[in-house]
C-alpha positions as CSV (number, residue, x, y, z in Angstrom):
1,M,-9.4,8.9,12.0
2,H,-13.0,9.0,13.3
3,S,-13.7,10.5,16.6
4,E,-15.0,7.1,17.7
5,E,-13.6,5.3,20.6
6,L,-10.7,2.9,19.9
7,E,-11.2,-0.8,20.5
8,I,-8.4,-3.3,21.0
9,Y,-8.9,-6.7,19.4
10,P,-6.4,-9.6,20.2
11,I,-5.9,-11.7,17.0
12,D,-4.2,-15.0,17.0
13,H,-2.7,-15.4,13.4
14,R,-0.2,-17.9,12.2
15,G,1.0,-18.7,15.7
16,K,1.5,-15.1,17.0
17,V,-0.9,-12.8,18.9
18,Y,-1.4,-9.3,17.6
19,S,-3.3,-6.4,19.1
20,I,-5.4,-4.6,16.4
21,I,-6.3,-1.2,17.6
22,T,-9.0,0.5,15.6
23,A,-12.2,2.6,15.6
24,T,-13.3,1.3,12.3
25,D,-15.0,-2.0,11.3
26,M,-12.8,-4.5,9.5
27,T,-13.6,-7.9,8.1
28,F,-11.5,-10.9,9.2
29,R,-10.2,-11.2,5.6
30,E,-9.0,-7.6,5.8
31,V,-7.3,-8.1,9.2
32,R,-5.6,-11.4,8.2
33,G,-4.6,-9.9,4.8
34,M,-3.2,-6.8,6.5
35,L,-1.2,-9.0,8.9
36,D,0.2,-11.2,6.2
37,W,1.2,-8.1,4.1
38,L,2.8,-6.4,7.1
39,A,4.7,-9.6,7.9
40,G,6.0,-9.7,4.3
41,Q,7.3,-6.1,4.9
42,D,9.2,-7.2,8.0
43,A,7.0,-4.9,10.1
44,F,7.1,-7.2,13.1
45,P,9.9,-8.4,15.4
46,P,11.0,-12.0,15.0
47,S,9.5,-12.9,18.4
48,P,7.5,-11.2,21.2
49,D,10.5,-11.6,23.5
50,D,12.8,-9.3,21.5
51,G,12.5,-6.5,24.0
52,F,11.3,-2.9,23.5
53,P,9.9,-2.6,20.0
54,G,11.2,0.9,19.4
55,S,9.3,3.7,17.6
56,G,6.4,2.8,15.5
57,K,6.6,2.3,11.7
58,L,3.9,3.6,9.3
59,F,2.6,1.5,6.4
60,T,0.0,1.9,3.8
61,C,-1.4,-1.4,2.4
62,V,-4.2,-2.3,0.0
63,I,-6.2,-5.4,0.9
64,E,-9.1,-6.4,-1.4
65,G,-9.5,-2.8,-2.6
66,V,-9.4,-1.3,0.9
67,V,-6.6,1.1,1.7
68,L,-5.3,0.8,5.3
69,E,-2.9,3.2,6.9
70,V,-1.4,1.7,10.0
71,D,1.2,2.3,12.7
72,V,3.0,-0.8,13.8
73,Q,4.9,-1.0,17.1
74,G,6.0,-4.5,18.1
75,F,2.9,-6.7,17.7
76,E,0.4,-3.8,18.1
77,V,-1.2,-2.5,14.9
78,L,-3.0,0.8,15.1
79,V,-5.3,1.3,12.2
80,L,-5.2,5.1,11.5
81,R,-7.4,5.2,8.5
82,R,-9.5,2.8,6.4
83,S,-10.8,3.9,3.0
84,G,-12.4,2.1,0.1
85,P,-15.2,-0.3,-0.4
86,E,-17.6,-0.6,2.6
C-alpha cells in the first residue's frame, strides 16, 4: 500500500451503506463492481445489525482489468492494493 493517508468514503449501494477505506483513487464503476463481486462471495453479513463482524476476510477481485486486494470486516472494505490500468 502507498504511504499516503487513508480516506474513508461512505457508499450507499443497493440499499446498504459501506465504508470504503483507501489511499488509492478508484472509479465509481470499480467501487460498485467490487461491492457486487464481494456480495456474490458472501463477504458481507446479511444486515448491519448482525453484531460484531468478527475478524476480517481477505479477497482479491478483478474489476474491469483492475486487480483489487481488499480486507472486509462487516460493511467496511479496506483496499490494500490496486493494480492494473490507470
